[in-house]
C-alpha positions as CSV (number, residue, x, y, z in Angstrom):
1,M,5.1,-37.4,-30.0
2,N,1.7,-37.1,-29.1
3,R,2.4,-38.7,-25.5
4,T,5.2,-36.5,-24.9
5,W,3.0,-33.5,-25.2
6,Q,0.7,-34.6,-22.9
7,Y,3.8,-35.6,-20.5
8,L,5.3,-32.1,-20.8
9,G,1.6,-30.6,-20.4
10,G,1.3,-32.8,-17.1
11,L,4.4,-31.8,-15.4
12,L,3.4,-27.9,-16.5
13,V,0.0,-28.3,-15.0
14,L,1.4,-30.1,-11.7
15,G,4.1,-27.6,-11.6
16,G,1.4,-24.5,-11.5
17,F,-0.6,-26.2,-8.4
18,L,3.0,-26.6,-7.0
19,L,4.2,-23.3,-7.0
20,A,0.6,-22.0,-6.3
21,G,0.7,-23.5,-2.5
22,C,4.1,-21.8,-1.9
23,G,2.9,-18.9,0.2
24,G,6.6,-18.4,1.7
25,Y,6.8,-16.2,4.6
26,D,3.5,-14.3,3.6
27,E,1.3,-17.2,4.3
28,G,-0.6,-16.2,7.6
29,T,0.2,-12.4,7.6
30,V,-2.3,-10.0,8.9
31,T,-2.6,-6.3,8.2
32,V,-1.5,-3.7,10.6
33,S,-2.3,-0.1,9.1
34,G,-2.6,3.4,11.2
35,T,-0.7,6.7,11.2
36,L,2.1,8.5,12.0
37,T,2.1,11.4,13.9
38,N,4.4,14.0,15.4
39,S,2.0,15.6,18.4
40,G,-1.0,14.9,16.6
41,Q,0.3,16.5,13.1
42,P,0.4,13.4,9.8
43,L,4.4,12.9,9.0
44,T,3.6,11.9,5.3
45,G,5.8,11.1,2.1
46,K,5.1,11.7,-1.2
47,G,6.1,9.8,-4.5
48,A,6.2,6.4,-5.2
49,P,7.4,4.4,-2.5
50,N,10.5,2.4,-2.9
51,T,11.7,4.6,-5.5
52,P,14.1,7.2,-5.7
53,D,11.1,9.6,-6.4
54,Y,9.8,8.8,-2.8
55,K,10.4,11.6,-0.1
56,G,9.3,10.8,3.2
57,F,8.7,8.5,6.3
58,Q,9.4,5.1,6.6
59,L,8.5,2.4,8.9
60,V,10.8,-0.3,9.3
61,F,9.1,-3.4,11.3
62,L,12.0,-5.8,13.2
63,R,11.3,-9.2,14.5
64,E,13.2,-10.7,16.6
65,K,14.7,-14.1,15.4
66,E,17.2,-16.3,17.1
67,G,17.7,-13.0,19.9
68,K,18.6,-10.7,17.2
69,W,16.2,-8.2,15.6
70,E,15.9,-8.4,11.7
71,N,14.3,-6.3,9.4
72,Y,10.6,-8.0,8.4
73,A,8.7,-5.6,6.6
74,Y,8.8,-1.9,5.1
75,A,5.8,0.7,5.2
76,F,6.0,3.7,3.3
77,V,3.9,6.9,4.7
78,D,1.8,8.0,2.0
79,D,0.6,12.1,1.9
80,S,-2.2,11.6,4.6
81,G,0.4,10.5,6.8
82,S,-1.3,6.5,6.8
83,Y,0.8,3.2,6.3
84,T,-0.2,-0.3,6.0
85,V,1.6,-3.5,6.3
86,D,1.3,-7.4,6.3
87,L,2.9,-9.0,9.1
88,L,3.0,-12.4,10.9
89,P,1.5,-12.4,14.0
90,G,4.5,-11.5,16.9
91,K,6.4,-9.3,18.6
92,Y,8.0,-6.3,16.4
93,K,10.1,-3.0,17.0
94,V,9.1,-0.6,15.0
95,S,11.8,1.8,13.6
96,V,11.1,5.0,11.8
97,G,13.2,7.4,9.8
98,H,12.9,9.8,6.7
99,A,13.1,8.2,3.2
100,T,14.7,9.7,0.6
101,G,15.0,7.1,-1.9
102,A,17.3,5.1,0.1
103,P,16.3,1.5,0.7
104,V,17.7,2.4,4.9
105,P,15.6,5.3,6.3
106,L,17.4,8.1,7.7
107,P,17.6,9.8,10.8
108,K,17.3,13.4,9.7
109,A,16.4,14.4,6.0
110,Q,17.7,17.7,4.5
111,G,14.9,20.1,4.8
112,S,13.6,18.6,8.1
113,D,13.0,19.8,11.6
114,V,12.0,16.1,13.0
115,D,14.8,14.3,14.2
116,L,14.7,10.7,14.1
117,S,17.9,9.3,15.8
118,K,16.2,7.3,18.8
119,F,13.7,5.9,16.5
120,I,16.6,4.1,14.0
121,G,17.2,0.4,14.2
122,E,16.7,-1.9,17.3
123,K,16.9,1.1,19.7
124,T,13.8,2.4,18.7
125,P,11.5,2.2,21.9
126,I,8.3,1.7,19.5
127,E,7.1,-2.0,19.8
128,V,3.7,-3.4,19.0
129,T,2.1,-7.0,19.4
130,V,0.3,-8.3,16.5
131,E,-1.8,-10.8,16.9
132,G,-4.1,-10.1,13.7
133,N,-5.4,-7.1,11.8
134,M,-5.4,-4.3,13.6
135,T,-4.8,-0.4,13.7
136,F,-1.5,0.4,15.2
137,D,-1.2,4.9,15.2
138,I,2.1,5.6,16.4
139,D,2.8,9.5,17.8
140,I,6.3,9.8,17.8
141,S,6.2,12.5,20.7
142,K,4.8,10.3,23.1
143,F,8.3,8.2,23.1
């Protein structure tokens, strides 16, 4: 019985080491941060990101894969207009939308005069090439 516990304990330790080494797609990511503005005025958000309580702006970073642009990472804008996201190095399109508790950004939010129709999905004109940690400020009035 003692040998059985040693065997099981060894397997648990080995399993822990194996799991610790599995970084998934996050291995090698870099941090991109910046502000989201419209004509220099911050576009902001309030509430806990990615919950029904959040109201504000959301960025979706789309990465090219096999000739198609796929959602790779989401970033929610805070109450100062700032965002932070971890990305693998590469070329991205940045979709900008209203987030009102929905997982998919909307082009127009109730009570907002900011129409983001041209920034939704892969048709967005915003592109960035990420090579390392960087600041990427986005002023939608310049697109």
